[in-house]
N, C-alpha and C positions, 0 to 999 in steps of 0.2 A: 333468382334474379337480383342483381345488386342495384340499389337505389343510386340516383345521381349523386346525392350527398356522400354516400359511402365511397363511390368511385373517386370523387374529388378528394376525400380524406386520404384514401390510399395513394392517390397520385401525389398529393402534397407530401406525404410521408416519404415516398420514393425520391421526390425532388430534394427534400431536406437531407435524406440519407446520402444522396449524391453530393450535396454541399459539404457535408461532413467528410466524405471521402476525398474531396478536393482540398479542403482547408487543413485537415488534420496531419497529413504527412510532412508538411513543410515546417521545419524546426530550426531552432538555434540551439546548439549544444550548451548545456548549463549544468554539467555534472551528470549524475545517473538518470535524472529526469529532464528531458529537453523542454525548452520553451516552445510552445506551439499555439496555433489558433483552435485547437480541438475543443477546449473548454468553451471558448467563445461560440463555436458552432453548436455545441450541446445546449448552451444557454438559449441561443437564438431559436434553435429547433423546438425545444420544449416550450418556450414562452409563446411562440407563434402557433404551434399546433396543439398545445395542451398536453396534459399528462398522458393520455392514452396513445395518441398518434405520435407525439414527440418521443415517448419512450419506445414505441415501435420503430421509429426511424433510427434511433440509437442502436437498438437491437439488430436491425438490418445492417448497419455500419459494422458492428462488432462481428456479426456472422460472416460478412464479406471478408473482413480482415482475418478471422479465424480460418476461413477457407483458403487463405493464401493471397488474396488480393493485396497489393502493396498500398494499403490505406492507413497504416499506423505510422507513427513517427519514423522519420528517416526512410520513407517509402518501403517499409517492411510489412509483412503479413505473416500469417501462420499461427498455429497453436503455440509454438515455442515463444512467440512474443507475448501472448496472453499468459503463459505460464512463467514468464521471466520476471525479473525483479520489479519491473514497472507494470506488470499485468494487473495488479490491484487497482491502479489508477484507471486503466481501461474499463475494468469491471465497475469501478465507482461511477462511471458515466451513467449507469442505469439508475441508481437512486438519485443522482444529481438531476437527471432529466425528469424523473418522477416528481420530486419536490418542486422543481422549477415550474413544471406544468401544472401541478396542483394549485400553486399560488397564482399563476397566470389565469387559470380557469376560474378561480374564486373571486378575484378582485378586478373591478372595472372602475371607470371614471377617473377622477383626479388622483386617487390613491394607487392606480394601476402601476405606474412606473416604480415608485418606491417599494411597493409591496411585492411586485414581481422581482425586483432586485433583492429583496429580503429572501424570497424563495430561492433565488440563485445562490445567495450566500449560505443559506442552510444546506442546500444541495452540495455546495463546494465543501462545507465542513464534513459532510458524510463521505464525499469523494476522497478528501484528504485522510479521513479515518480509515477507510477501506484500503486505500493505496498504501498508506504508511504502515498499517499492520502487515499487509502482504510483503512490503519491502523489508520490514524487520524480520519476518519469518524467513524470507528468501536469503537475506544477507547475514543474519545473526547480529546486526547492529542494534544498539539500544534505542530507546525512544528519543532521547535528546539528540543523538547523532542523526537519526533518521529524520527528525523534524528539521534539523539544521541543513540537511542535504536536500530534502524533498518537499518541504513546505515553506519555510521562511523565505527562501529566495523568490518564491512565486506569489507571495501575498500582494505586493504592489501591482504586478501585471494582471493578476486575477481581479483585483479591485477595478482596474481600468476596463477589463473585459466585461465585468458585471455591469458597470455604468453604461458602457456603450451598447451592450446587448439589450439591457432593459429599455434604454431610450429608443432603440431601433425596433424592438419586438412589439411594443404596444401599437404603434401605427401600422406595422406590417400585419399584425394580427387582425386589426380592423379591416385592412385591405383584403386579406385572404377571406375573411368572413363575408365581406361585401361581394366578393366574386362568386360566392356559392349561392 
C-alpha cells in the first residue's frame, strides 16, 4: 500500500515530467544545439521536487522521448535523437537534475535561492561536459570548436534561466511542501 506522501511525490514527478514534455520541444535554431526551455524546466523540476523525484521526472521525460514521443527539441523523439550529436546534452539532464536537487534539498532559509542557483550552475557544468564530449565524439570536432558551437552561445541564456528558475523554485517548493 502506498502512503499518501508517496502518491503525492509520484504525482508531482508526473506533473513535472509533463511540464518538461511541454516546454522542451519548443526551440529557436542556434546551430547544432537549439535554444530551448528544456534546461529551465530541468532546473525548476529538480529544485522543486528535490534530487530523488526531480531526477525521476527527468528520467520519465527521457524515457518518453526515447520511446518516440515528440518531446525533444523540434518536436522529435526516438532513440536516434538520443544517439545523435546532441544526445549527450539530453543525457546530461540527469546529472544536472541530480546536482540541482541535492542543493535544493540541502539548503533552506535566506541562502536557498543563491545556493540552489549554485547547484543549477554546477549541474549545468556537468551537462555541458557530458554533452560536449558526446558532441566531439559524434562529430570529430575538437574541444575549442565544440565549445564555440555548443556552449559559449548558451551561457547568457542559461544564466538567465538559472536566475529565473532559482527565484521561482524556492517559493514553489514551499507551496508544494505545504500542500502535502
